C-alpha positions in Angstrom: -24.7 8.9 43.9 -22.4 6.8 46.1 -24.3 3.9 44.7 -23.4 4.7 41.4 -19.1 5.2 42.5 -18.8 2.1 44.5 -20.7 -0.1 41.4 -18.2 1.3 38.6 -15.0 -0.3 39.6 -17.0 -3.6 40.2 -18.8 -3.5 36.7 -15.2 -2.5 35.4 -13.1 -5.1 37.0 -16.3 -7.8 35.6 -15.8 -6.2 32.4 -12.1 -7.3 32.4 -12.8 -10.5 33.3 -14.9 -11.1 30.5 -12.6 -9.7 28.0 -9.7 -11.8 29.4 -12.3 -15.2 29.1 -13.0 -14.4 26.0 -9.1 -13.9 24.4 -8.4 -17.1 26.5 -11.3 -18.7 25.0 -10.2 -17.8 21.6 -6.4 -18.5 22.2 -7.3 -21.6 23.6 -9.4 -23.0 20.7 -6.5 -22.0 18.3 -4.2 -23.7 19.8 -6.3 -27.1 20.6 -7.5 -27.1 17.0 -3.4 -26.8 15.6 -2.3 -29.4 18.0 -5.2 -31.4 17.0 -4.6 -31.1 13.5 -0.8 -32.0 13.8 -1.2 -35.1 15.9 -3.7 -36.7 13.3 -1.2 -35.4 10.2 1.4 -37.1 12.3 -0.5 -40.4 12.4 -1.4 -39.9 8.6 2.4 -39.1 7.8 3.1 -42.2 9.1 0.8 -44.3 7.7 1.6 -43.3 3.8 4.5 -42.0 2.0 5.2 -38.3 2.2 4.9 -36.3 -1.1 7.4 -33.1 -1.5 6.0 -30.2 -3.2 9.2 -28.9 -4.3 10.2 -32.3 -5.9 8.8 -31.5 -8.9 8.6 -27.8 -10.8 5.1 -29.3 -12.1 3.5 -29.6 -8.9 5.1 -26.8 -7.7 4.0 -24.7 -10.5 0.2 -26.2 -10.3 0.2 -25.9 -6.1 1.2 -22.0 -6.8 -1.4 -21.7 -9.6 -4.3 -23.2 -7.7 -3.3 -21.3 -4.2 -3.4 -17.8 -6.3 -6.4 -18.7 -7.6 -8.2 -19.4 -4.5 -6.9 -16.4 -3.0 -7.8 -14.4 -5.3 -11.8 -15.8 -5.4 -11.8 -15.1 -1.8 -10.8 -12.3 -1.6 -12.8 -11.3 -4.4 -15.7 -12.2 -2.8 -14.8 -10.9 0.6 -14.0 -7.6 -0.6 -17.2 -7.9 -2.6 -19.2 -8.6 0.0 -17.8 -5.8 2.0 -18.9 -3.2 -0.7 -22.3 -5.0 -1.0 -23.1 -4.4 2.5 -22.0 -0.7 2.6 -23.7 0.6 -0.3 -26.7 -1.2 0.7 -26.5 -0.6 4.3 -26.5 -4.6 5.5 -29.7 -5.1 2.8 -31.9 -2.2 4.6 -34.0 -0.2 2.2 -36.7 0.5 4.6 -35.6 3.7 7.4 -39.0 4.9 8.4 -39.3 2.4 11.1 -36.6 1.6 14.0 -33.5 -0.8 11.9 -31.2 -0.8 14.7 -32.2 -4.5 15.8 -32.1 -5.7 12.9 -29.1 -4.1 11.4 -27.0 -5.4 14.3 -27.8 -8.9 13.5 -26.8 -8.4 9.2 -23.8 -6.6 10.5 -22.8 -9.9 12.6 -23.2 -11.7 9.8 -21.7 -9.7 7.3 -18.6 -9.0 9.6 -18.8 -12.8 9.7 -18.9 -13.7 6.0 -16.3 -10.6 5.0 -13.9 -11.2 7.7 -13.6 -14.9 7.0 -13.7 -14.7 3.1 -10.7 -12.0 3.5 -9.0 -14.5 6.1 -9.2 -17.5 3.7 -7.9 -15.3 0.7 -4.8 -14.3 2.5 -4.2 -18.0 4.0 -4.5 -19.1 0.7 -2.2 -16.2 -0.6 0.2 -17.4 2.0 0.1 -21.1 1.4 1.2 -20.5 -2.3 4.5 -19.6 -1.0 4.7 -20.8 2.4 3.6 -24.6 1.8 6.7 -25.8 -0.2 9.1 -23.8 2.3 7.7 -25.3 5.3 7.4 -29.1 3.9 11.1 -28.8 2.8 11.5 -27.8 6.5 9.9 -31.3 7.4 6.3 -30.4 8.3 3.1 -32.8 6.9 2.1 -31.6 3.5 -1.8 -31.3 5.2 -0.2 -29.2 8.1 2.1 -27.3 6.0 -1.0 -26.1 4.2 -3.1 -25.8 6.9 -1.0 -23.4 9.2 -0.6 -20.8 6.8 -4.6 -20.8 6.0 -5.4 -20.6 9.7 -2.5 -17.9 10.0 -4.3 -16.0 7.6 -7.6 -16.1 8.9 -6.1 -15.7 12.6 -4.0 -12.4 11.3 -7.1 -10.7 9.2 -9.4 -11.3 12.3 -6.8 -9.8 15.1 -5.9 -6.9 12.3 -9.9 -6.0 12.3 -10.0 -6.2 16.2 -8.6 -2.9 16.2 -9.5 -1.6 12.6 -13.2 -0.6 12.9 -14.4 -2.1 9.3 -18.3 -0.9 9.8 -17.6 2.7 11.1 -18.6 3.9 7.5 -22.0 1.9 7.5 -22.9 3.1 10.9 -22.6 6.2 9.8 -24.8 6.0 6.8 -27.1 4.3 8.5 -27.5 7.0 11.1 -28.0 9.7 8.6 -30.4 7.8 6.8 -32.4 6.9 9.6 -32.4 10.8 10.7 -32.9 11.6 7.1 -36.4 9.4 7.3 -37.5 10.9 10.4 -37.2 14.5 9.3 -33.8 15.5 10.3 -32.7 18.0 7.6 -28.7 17.6 5.6 -27.7 21.1 7.6 -28.7 19.6 11.0 -26.8 16.3 10.1 -23.8 18.4 9.1 -23.4 20.0 12.0 -24.2 16.7 14.6 -22.0 14.1 15.5 -22.8 10.7 14.6 -23.0 8.2 17.5 
């Protein structure tokens, strides 16, 4: 009993260190790529003439149209992929055997695909309207197109850290697996899914 009590705080401390290290790695990686992109774009801007997206109304309309089209395309793929994973239990159809290890891998890939597509859709939508504004403020055209895109992906990733996107899928998988091993629907209604 005393060994469990003494090990608990050290394990808790290690988990906080892991969380802090992971967040520092994520934020550091994002900052590194933004600084690298800004440096490359600054060098490119010095070697070629700058083109403003707001200089011509046709160019501005084409930019907004293309970015909005890409936003709708990626959002549709992301939302469609989410409902496909939800309705097919991450493409799992046989619940008579143990499935959790395979489901975890499938959910990881589904999470990556769905959140990346939704983030890119959000980023392209933001880029449709923010890129001309950033270009007029003096940001190079490449960086002005990149910042809203990476910002959209980052915001969506942060939102879904707190929003449990896959909890309906987990509930469906647990119910299907328990039904396959003989638990009745009446028993399922009285239980708590974990």
